[in-house]
Backbone bond lengths (Angstrom), bond angles and torsions (degrees), N, CA, C in turn:
res aa  C-N    CA-C-N  psi(-1)  N-CA   C-N-CA  omega(-1)  CA-C   N-CA-C  phi
1 M - - - 1.453 - - 1.525 109.36 -
2 T 1.314 116.20 133.17 1.460 122.40 176.51 1.524 108.67 -116.88
3 L 1.320 116.45 125.93 1.459 121.32 179.84 1.516 110.65 -103.05
4 T 1.315 115.12 144.64 1.452 122.60 171.02 1.520 107.65 -119.09
5 I 1.331 115.91 129.25 1.462 120.93 -178.77 1.518 108.18 -119.35
6 I 1.325 116.06 119.96 1.461 122.09 -170.34 1.526 109.78 -118.78
7 P 1.341 118.35 117.49 1.462 118.76 174.55 1.528 110.15 -70.68
8 V 1.325 116.19 141.80 1.469 120.68 177.36 1.524 107.46 -101.38
9 V 1.331 116.15 109.75 1.461 121.12 -177.21 1.528 109.76 -100.43
10 G 1.333 114.65 166.73 1.456 119.16 175.52 1.518 115.17 80.61
11 I 1.338 117.56 11.95 1.460 120.24 176.71 1.528 108.09 -76.01
12 P 1.327 118.71 125.19 1.468 119.84 -179.12 1.524 111.88 -69.32
13 E 1.320 115.70 165.59 1.458 120.67 176.11 1.522 109.76 -56.48
14 V 1.330 115.33 128.40 1.466 120.38 -176.73 1.518 109.40 -85.06
15 R 1.326 114.64 134.06 1.464 122.09 179.76 1.531 109.09 -117.80
16 P 1.336 117.03 161.77 1.470 119.56 177.11 1.522 112.25 -52.87
17 R 1.324 114.57 135.13 1.466 125.53 178.52 1.525 113.14 74.51
18 D 1.334 118.32 7.32 1.472 120.06 169.86 1.526 109.31 -66.77
19 E 1.325 116.21 151.19 1.463 121.65 175.69 1.520 108.18 -95.04
20 V 1.325 116.02 100.25 1.462 121.24 -175.73 1.525 111.13 -58.12
21 A 1.317 117.46 -39.76 1.467 120.61 -177.89 1.518 111.33 -58.59
22 I 1.315 117.54 -41.89 1.465 120.67 -179.12 1.527 110.45 -69.72
23 L 1.341 117.12 -43.62 1.463 120.14 179.45 1.524 111.45 -59.32
24 V 1.334 116.54 -44.64 1.463 120.39 -177.70 1.525 110.91 -72.12
25 T 1.320 117.27 -43.97 1.466 120.63 -178.84 1.524 110.71 -61.37
26 D 1.321 116.91 -44.55 1.464 119.94 -179.70 1.521 111.61 -66.83
27 A 1.347 117.19 -39.04 1.463 119.99 178.47 1.524 111.13 -65.96
28 A 1.335 117.33 -39.89 1.467 120.14 178.14 1.523 110.93 -63.43
29 R 1.316 116.60 -41.62 1.457 120.07 178.68 1.527 110.76 -65.32
30 A 1.339 116.95 -40.88 1.465 120.83 -178.07 1.525 112.19 -65.08
31 Q 1.329 117.90 -30.59 1.465 119.53 -179.72 1.530 112.28 -89.12
32 G 1.322 116.49 3.06 1.464 120.34 175.16 1.499 115.09 88.86
33 T 1.334 117.73 14.26 1.463 121.04 178.48 1.532 109.31 -129.87
34 P 1.323 118.04 66.11 1.463 119.45 -178.15 1.520 111.46 -62.69
35 L 1.323 115.44 150.60 1.457 120.82 176.37 1.521 110.44 -62.70
36 T 1.333 115.76 143.49 1.462 121.16 178.68 1.526 108.86 -129.79
37 D 1.326 115.92 160.96 1.465 120.68 178.08 1.526 110.47 -54.34
38 G 1.325 116.30 135.36 1.462 121.14 178.17 1.508 114.63 93.14
39 D 1.352 117.84 -11.01 1.462 120.02 176.55 1.525 110.02 -67.35
40 C 1.319 115.41 159.98 1.460 121.65 167.91 1.521 107.42 -116.57
41 L 1.311 116.29 121.53 1.459 122.17 178.29 1.525 108.50 -96.03
42 V 1.329 116.14 123.01 1.462 121.81 177.84 1.525 107.91 -107.55
43 V 1.331 116.28 123.19 1.462 121.16 177.79 1.523 108.47 -124.06
44 T 1.313 116.61 146.40 1.457 120.12 -175.52 1.520 111.83 -78.10
45 Q 1.300 113.79 151.88 1.472 120.16 175.93 1.514 110.93 -55.93
46 K 1.336 117.49 -36.35 1.460 120.15 -174.15 1.520 111.67 -60.77
47 V 1.330 118.12 -45.04 1.467 118.25 -179.04 1.519 111.05 -70.02
48 M 1.344 118.00 -33.42 1.451 119.41 176.88 1.528 110.42 -67.24
49 S 1.323 117.26 -40.30 1.458 120.25 178.96 1.526 110.78 -64.55
50 K 1.321 116.90 -39.14 1.464 119.62 177.53 1.526 110.62 -64.94
51 A 1.327 116.68 -47.07 1.464 120.24 -178.12 1.524 111.38 -62.98
52 E 1.330 117.00 -33.61 1.459 121.60 -178.52 1.519 112.24 -91.68
53 D 1.333 116.32 8.77 1.471 123.18 176.64 1.523 111.76 57.74
54 R 1.332 114.57 42.89 1.468 120.62 176.33 1.529 109.33 -94.48
55 L 1.315 115.85 49.89 1.454 123.22 -179.48 1.520 109.02 -116.67
56 V 1.328 116.07 138.66 1.460 120.79 178.53 1.527 108.54 -133.98
57 R 1.318 115.09 150.26 1.461 119.54 176.53 1.523 109.74 -71.67
58 L 1.327 115.12 138.16 1.464 120.04 178.99 1.510 109.65 -156.48
59 D 1.311 116.26 125.17 1.457 121.90 173.10 1.524 107.74 -78.23
60 P 1.332 118.31 114.14 1.472 119.58 -175.53 1.518 113.44 -63.48
61 D 1.347 117.66 -17.57 1.461 120.62 179.42 1.526 112.74 -91.31
62 D 1.333 116.89 -5.44 1.460 121.06 -179.31 1.528 108.39 -92.86
63 R 1.318 117.19 93.78 1.462 121.83 -175.28 1.522 111.65 -65.93
64 D 1.327 117.26 -35.71 1.458 119.69 179.83 1.521 110.97 -66.08
65 A 1.336 116.86 -41.19 1.466 120.20 179.18 1.520 110.67 -67.14
66 R 1.323 116.64 -38.34 1.465 119.35 179.41 1.525 110.51 -66.35
67 R 1.332 116.61 -42.55 1.463 119.49 179.27 1.533 110.50 -64.47
68 A 1.320 117.23 -40.00 1.462 120.21 179.15 1.524 111.08 -64.09
69 L 1.327 116.92 -37.94 1.463 120.38 178.91 1.527 110.53 -66.71
70 I 1.332 116.57 -42.64 1.463 120.24 177.82 1.524 110.21 -60.89
71 D 1.333 116.21 -44.86 1.465 119.67 179.82 1.526 111.07 -61.58
72 S 1.328 116.83 -37.90 1.466 120.03 -178.25 1.520 112.43 -69.12
73 E 1.342 117.32 -23.64 1.465 121.87 -179.84 1.524 112.05 -96.65
74 S 1.327 116.84 4.37 1.470 121.60 -176.23 1.521 109.94 -114.17
75 V 1.329 115.00 149.94 1.459 119.47 169.25 1.520 110.84 -100.94
76 R 1.331 116.04 -17.85 1.454 120.06 178.46 1.512 109.08 -159.84
77 V 1.321 116.87 136.26 1.461 122.47 174.68 1.518 108.22 -99.35
78 L 1.336 116.18 124.03 1.461 120.40 -177.98 1.520 112.16 -91.83
79 R 1.332 116.92 -42.56 1.460 121.12 -178.21 1.531 109.73 -148.38
80 R 1.320 115.58 148.12 1.461 122.34 170.17 1.522 108.47 -128.88
81 R 1.332 116.49 137.26 1.463 121.30 172.37 1.521 107.11 -146.87
82 G 1.310 116.02 104.65 1.453 119.87 -175.08 1.525 110.16 61.71
83 D 1.326 116.06 -127.32 1.463 120.66 179.37 1.523 112.68 -84.56
84 L 1.329 116.30 -6.26 1.464 119.55 -178.46 1.522 110.58 -87.61
85 V 1.324 115.72 129.99 1.452 122.14 177.00 1.526 108.08 -125.25
86 I 1.311 117.13 128.75 1.465 121.71 171.50 1.515 106.77 -104.05
87 S 1.327 115.91 117.88 1.457 119.15 -175.00 1.518 110.74 -137.84
88 E 1.316 114.00 167.39 1.459 121.18 175.18 1.524 108.10 -103.49
89 T 1.320 116.53 128.84 1.457 121.11 -179.74 1.531 110.43 -87.12
90 R 1.320 115.84 173.85 1.465 120.63 177.31 1.525 111.47 -62.49
91 H 1.327 116.49 -24.46 1.461 120.25 179.97 1.528 112.05 -75.39
92 G 1.350 116.47 -17.20 1.458 120.94 -173.61 1.516 113.14 100.02
93 F 1.338 117.83 0.33 1.460 120.69 178.87 1.526 109.76 -76.35
94 V 1.322 116.92 137.17 1.456 122.14 170.90 1.525 106.89 -105.09
95 C 1.329 116.07 114.72 1.462 119.35 -172.32 1.530 110.07 -155.94
96 A 1.313 115.19 174.42 1.459 120.71 -179.54 1.522 110.50 -75.14
97 N 1.328 116.02 132.79 1.459 123.27 170.68 1.518 113.61 55.15
98 A 1.330 116.35 33.72 1.466 123.18 177.92 1.528 112.48 55.92
99 G 1.338 116.49 26.05 1.457 120.49 178.36 1.513 114.17 76.39
100 I 1.325 118.33 5.91 1.473 121.51 179.88 1.516 108.83 -73.24
101 D 1.333 115.85 133.71 1.463 120.81 -170.62 1.520 109.79 -131.96
102 L 1.338 115.93 136.07 1.460 121.72 177.26 1.523 112.22 -105.94
103 S 1.329 117.87 -4.89 1.463 120.29 -177.74 1.530 110.94 -83.84
104 N 1.316 115.75 148.70 1.466 122.84 176.97 1.529 112.92 57.67
105 V 1.336 115.69 29.95 1.465 121.67 169.23 1.528 107.03 -131.43
106 D 1.325 116.38 160.27 1.460 120.31 -179.34 1.517 110.84 -60.57
107 A 1.347 115.45 150.30 1.462 120.58 178.62 1.523 109.81 -58.43
108 G 1.337 115.30 137.88 1.446 120.09 179.89 1.511 114.41 88.66
109 W 1.343 115.77 6.30 1.463 120.56 179.91 1.524 109.39 -128.45
110 A 1.316 115.81 156.60 1.469 122.70 174.45 1.519 108.25 -132.44
111 A 1.326 115.56 147.29 1.467 121.51 178.23 1.520 108.99 -102.27
112 L 1.326 115.52 129.24 1.459 122.03 174.97 1.526 108.97 -95.87
113 L 1.324 116.83 159.89 1.453 120.12 174.97 1.533 110.33 -64.02
114 P 1.330 118.05 150.71 1.464 119.41 171.62 1.522 110.87 -54.63
115 V 1.320 116.45 150.22 1.462 120.41 179.73 1.524 110.59 -60.95
116 D 1.328 116.83 -42.15 1.469 122.57 -179.64 1.525 108.28 -140.99
117 P 1.339 118.49 90.46 1.464 120.61 -175.54 1.530 113.91 -61.15
118 D 1.340 118.18 -32.80 1.465 119.18 175.21 1.524 110.33 -61.97
119 R 1.320 116.69 -43.46 1.464 120.41 177.77 1.522 110.70 -62.85
120 S 1.333 116.68 -38.06 1.467 120.30 176.95 1.523 110.51 -60.41
121 A 1.344 115.90 -44.57 1.461 120.09 179.28 1.525 111.27 -63.57
122 R 1.334 117.16 -42.00 1.468 120.03 178.64 1.522 111.07 -63.37
123 H 1.329 116.31 -38.78 1.460 119.54 179.47 1.523 110.99 -63.12
124 V 1.336 116.91 -45.39 1.465 120.14 179.16 1.528 109.80 -62.30
125 R 1.319 116.77 -42.66 1.469 119.94 179.92 1.528 111.14 -60.64
126 D 1.327 116.34 -47.07 1.461 120.03 179.97 1.529 111.34 -63.91
127 A 1.332 116.67 -39.86 1.466 120.36 -178.58 1.524 111.64 -69.44
128 V 1.326 117.89 -36.15 1.469 120.54 175.20 1.527 109.86 -63.13
129 R 1.338 116.38 -43.56 1.466 119.66 178.97 1.535 110.72 -61.08
130 A 1.328 116.68 -41.78 1.466 120.51 -178.82 1.520 111.66 -69.81
131 H 1.340 116.91 -37.19 1.463 120.90 -174.13 1.515 112.90 -84.35
132 A 1.339 117.03 -35.95 1.468 120.26 -172.22 1.519 113.62 -122.30
133 S 1.321 118.33 -2.08 1.468 122.57 178.10 1.525 112.27 58.23
134 V 1.337 116.26 39.55 1.465 121.07 175.30 1.520 108.64 -128.61
135 D 1.329 115.55 150.75 1.456 122.25 -178.49 1.520 108.83 -106.00
136 V 1.320 116.27 108.01 1.464 121.31 -178.97 1.520 109.30 -122.44
137 A 1.316 115.76 156.64 1.454 121.33 166.39 1.519 107.74 -87.14
138 V 1.322 116.28 157.57 1.466 120.52 -178.72 1.523 109.22 -134.90
139 I 1.322 115.13 135.85 1.464 122.53 172.34 1.519 108.04 -123.06
140 V 1.327 116.32 131.13 1.463 121.75 167.58 1.526 106.62 -95.93
141 S 1.320 116.75 121.83 1.465 120.86 -173.47 1.529 111.03 -109.26
142 D 1.321 114.64 154.61 1.463 121.26 174.35 1.519 107.89 -146.57
143 T 1.320 115.33 163.96 1.461 121.57 -176.66 1.518 110.06 -98.30
144 F 1.321 115.71 123.04 1.466 121.91 -179.93 1.521 109.51 -123.99
145 G 1.326 115.57 151.60 1.454 120.76 165.82 1.521 108.93 -86.23
146 R 1.324 115.81 178.81 1.461 120.47 -179.20 1.517 108.77 -134.91
147 A 1.319 115.32 143.11 1.464 119.70 -169.62 1.524 113.57 -62.99
148 W 1.322 117.92 -34.50 1.462 119.79 -171.51 1.528 113.94 -114.75
149 R 1.333 117.64 6.63 1.465 119.88 -177.61 1.516 109.03 -138.56
150 L 1.338 116.20 145.87 1.449 121.20 176.60 1.529 110.17 -75.64
151 G 1.310 114.88 158.23 1.449 119.86 174.85 1.517 112.51 91.87
152 L 1.317 114.25 162.27 1.458 122.67 -179.49 1.517 110.74 -108.81
153 T 1.305 116.42 156.18 1.458 121.28 173.53 1.518 108.37 -148.81
154 D 1.311 116.77 155.70 1.456 119.87 176.68 1.527 110.04 -83.39
155 V 1.325 115.07 142.23 1.458 121.87 177.25 1.520 108.28 -131.02
156 A 1.311 115.48 168.74 1.469 121.35 179.58 1.522 109.65 -89.94
157 I 1.340 116.40 123.48 1.464 119.52 173.30 1.532 110.91 -109.03
158 G 1.328 116.91 -11.13 1.456 122.27 175.15 1.513 109.52 -143.02
159 V 1.320 117.61 138.78 1.471 121.66 -175.91 1.524 108.63 -140.99
160 A 1.327 115.65 139.83 1.467 121.23 173.36 1.523 108.88 -146.69
161 G 1.331 116.01 134.05 1.455 120.78 176.40 1.509 115.22 75.46
162 L 1.329 117.22 17.62 1.461 121.24 -175.26 1.520 108.99 -154.05
163 A 1.329 115.93 144.88 1.468 119.61 172.24 1.523 108.91 -67.32
164 A 1.309 116.79 131.85 1.458 119.34 173.79 1.516 110.67 -79.89
165 V 1.331 115.76 -35.37 1.463 122.43 178.69 1.519 108.57 -129.20
166 V 1.316 116.64 133.21 1.463 122.05 174.52 1.520 108.03 -105.95
167 D 1.317 115.69 117.91 1.465 122.50 -175.31 1.533 109.18 -91.01
168 L 1.327 115.47 113.02 1.460 120.96 -179.19 1.526 112.32 -101.63
169 R 1.310 117.15 6.19 1.462 119.31 179.32 1.526 110.55 -62.36
170 G 1.318 115.00 134.69 1.454 120.38 -177.43 1.510 113.39 96.41
171 E 1.332 117.47 -18.86 1.460 120.14 174.00 1.520 109.16 -82.71
172 T 1.319 116.92 173.77 1.465 120.77 -177.97 1.515 110.61 -113.54
173 D 1.349 115.17 149.17 1.461 119.49 176.89 1.523 109.67 -82.95
174 A 1.349 116.36 -173.35 1.461 120.70 -175.64 1.520 112.95 -64.45
175 R 1.333 117.21 -17.48 1.464 121.04 179.03 1.531 112.65 -104.16
176 G 1.320 115.74 10.48 1.447 119.85 175.58 1.514 115.44 85.29
177 R 1.339 117.44 5.08 1.460 120.19 179.19 1.535 109.46 -81.34
178 E 1.316 115.63 140.08 1.463 119.17 179.57 1.529 110.43 -74.10
179 L 1.331 115.62 132.33 1.456 120.77 177.77 1.527 108.98 -76.69
180 Q 1.340 116.09 129.68 1.463 121.34 -174.43 1.524 113.11 -102.30
181 V 1.326 117.90 -34.44 1.473 120.12 -170.97 1.525 113.09 -131.22
182 T 1.305 118.71 6.90 1.468 121.20 -170.00 1.524 111.75 -79.68
183 E 1.312 115.50 108.89 1.450 123.49 171.30 1.533 106.95 -124.73
184 V 1.322 117.77 120.65 1.457 122.38 -172.12 1.524 109.61 -98.40
185 A 1.322 116.31 127.06 1.466 122.06 180.00 1.531 109.20 -81.62
186 I 1.323 116.10 72.60 1.461 121.92 -173.84 1.524 111.75 -57.15
187 A 1.331 117.41 -46.08 1.462 119.98 -176.27 1.528 111.35 -63.53
188 D 1.333 117.67 -38.30 1.465 120.47 176.58 1.526 110.83 -65.11
189 E 1.336 116.70 -41.85 1.464 119.81 179.80 1.526 110.79 -62.68
190 I 1.319 117.07 -40.27 1.465 120.45 179.21 1.527 110.20 -67.02
191 A 1.331 117.18 -42.36 1.460 120.49 178.42 1.524 111.32 -60.81
192 G 1.338 116.30 -43.24 1.458 119.76 178.59 1.517 112.47 -64.75
193 A 1.328 116.60 -39.21 1.465 119.95 178.62 1.521 110.68 -65.62
194 A 1.325 116.64 -41.98 1.468 119.87 -179.87 1.520 111.42 -63.35
195 E 1.328 116.85 -35.38 1.465 119.93 -179.00 1.517 112.51 -62.17
196 L 1.327 117.03 -26.09 1.465 120.06 179.91 1.526 111.76 -61.25
197 V 1.330 117.60 -30.72 1.468 119.28 179.97 1.528 111.73 -98.18
198 M 1.338 117.01 -17.04 1.465 119.05 178.16 1.528 111.39 -86.40
199 G 1.325 116.98 -44.49 1.454 120.36 179.40 1.511 112.32 74.52
200 K 1.338 115.54 175.23 1.465 121.50 -178.98 1.521 112.82 -98.73
201 A 1.320 117.54 -17.48 1.463 119.40 -172.33 1.526 112.55 -134.19
202 R 1.340 116.84 20.55 1.464 119.28 -176.54 1.519 113.19 -107.48
203 A 1.320 117.39 5.55 1.473 122.19 177.96 1.526 111.58 55.22
204 I 1.341 115.64 40.81 1.472 121.76 174.84 1.524 106.62 -117.63
205 P 1.328 118.63 100.19 1.456 120.92 -172.53 1.523 115.27 -94.76
206 A 1.324 117.69 9.06 1.470 119.34 -178.39 1.514 109.98 -151.59
207 A 1.333 114.64 152.88 1.459 120.59 176.69 1.520 108.88 -148.37
208 I 1.314 115.13 152.89 1.463 122.81 176.61 1.516 108.11 -105.04
209 V 1.322 116.78 126.08 1.461 121.43 174.57 1.529 106.70 -108.05
210 R 1.318 115.44 119.95 1.475 121.56 -171.34 1.525 109.66 -120.09
211 G 1.333 116.53 138.43 1.457 120.87 176.23 1.510 114.34 104.99
212 L 1.337 118.12 11.57 1.460 120.88 -179.24 1.527 111.22 -67.97
213 D 1.304 115.46 153.60 1.458 122.09 178.02 1.533 109.32 -62.69
214 G 1.323 116.48 123.72 1.457 120.58 179.92 1.510 113.55 -61.64
215 A 1.330 117.81 -21.27 1.463 120.98 179.36 1.522 111.86 -68.29
216 W 1.326 117.29 -16.12 1.458 120.68 179.22 1.518 112.91 -83.26
217 R 1.325 117.41 -6.47 1.457 120.40 -177.00 1.532 110.19 -78.70
218 R 1.309 116.39 121.07 1.471 122.64 174.10 1.517 107.43 -169.05
219 D 1.320 116.33 178.45 1.463 121.29 178.69 1.522 109.02 -79.78
220 G 1.326 116.19 87.47 1.455 121.02 -178.48 1.514 112.27 -95.51
221 S 1.319 115.26 174.76 1.461 122.45 179.82 1.518 108.49 -149.22
222 A 1.324 116.65 143.34 1.460 119.89 176.84 1.524 111.86 -65.27
223 R 1.325 117.42 -17.12 1.463 119.45 178.04 1.533 111.76 -65.18
224 E 1.330 116.90 -20.15 1.462 119.28 175.78 1.525 111.38 -61.17
225 L 1.328 117.15 -24.51 1.458 122.08 -174.58 1.523 113.16 -86.17
226 I 1.315 117.59 -9.43 1.459 121.22 -175.44 1.531 109.75 -86.87
227 R 1.310 116.02 121.99 1.456 120.76 178.22 1.531 109.54 -74.95
228 A 1.299 117.18 130.01 1.460 121.14 179.45 1.530 110.11 -64.34
229 P 1.335 117.88 141.13 1.470 119.63 -179.84 1.527 113.83 -53.80
230 R 1.332 117.81 -32.37 1.469 119.66 -179.54 1.522 112.10 -67.14
231 D 1.346 116.87 -19.86 1.463 121.31 179.62 1.519 112.40 -101.95
232 D 1.330 116.45 1.75 1.461 121.93 -175.10 1.526 108.48 -96.54
233 L 1.314 116.71 118.97 1.462 120.83 -177.56 1.532 113.27 -79.24
234 F 1.342 117.53 -5.08 1.460 119.68 -170.11 1.524 113.41 -119.82
235 R 1.343 118.18 3.85 1.472 120.21 176.31 1.522 109.67 -115.06
């Protein structure tokens, strides 16, 4: 399998109630790489939060207000260290500061996670189909840290039209051994790959991933990626 990952440039600043699907589809067409059937469109959480008006006023120097906002977006706080809070959101995500982000938004504002990122992904998928008559999968991506490794990577917080996890248990490896525990986080891998062409500071909030295995296409959900607390050795 050979993948092609295409950054979508020229997307204007997203405002509340903008239709992200139309902005991205038109920008892709204008740069000569229109969306085609079977593509996976990756869009960042930030543009979805802006379009869905998930923005709140916040003085970045007011630590008490920031902590109160994090607490309001959390169902459980796991750890605190200085200004850093690791919490569980209503979605089931365990992440820093309940996913609240001050980057790439106007000063004095903070972006909250979409209320339902899977629903956001489904909406973009449906709107692309209506606007451009193409069937694509959609991933809403966000940047997470990882408990045992340094550095950040993008992961999928919303998925539509694609398996989030591909279960290979019961299949055999190259030496004929049966796979016992192998579940591949396909949606996270795609989100991380797309981030390589979008970057953190290049104002490119979307990318097209082309060439994915058609067998991965189904009605997936980012909730497939969340480990149940009963299986989590660290909560």
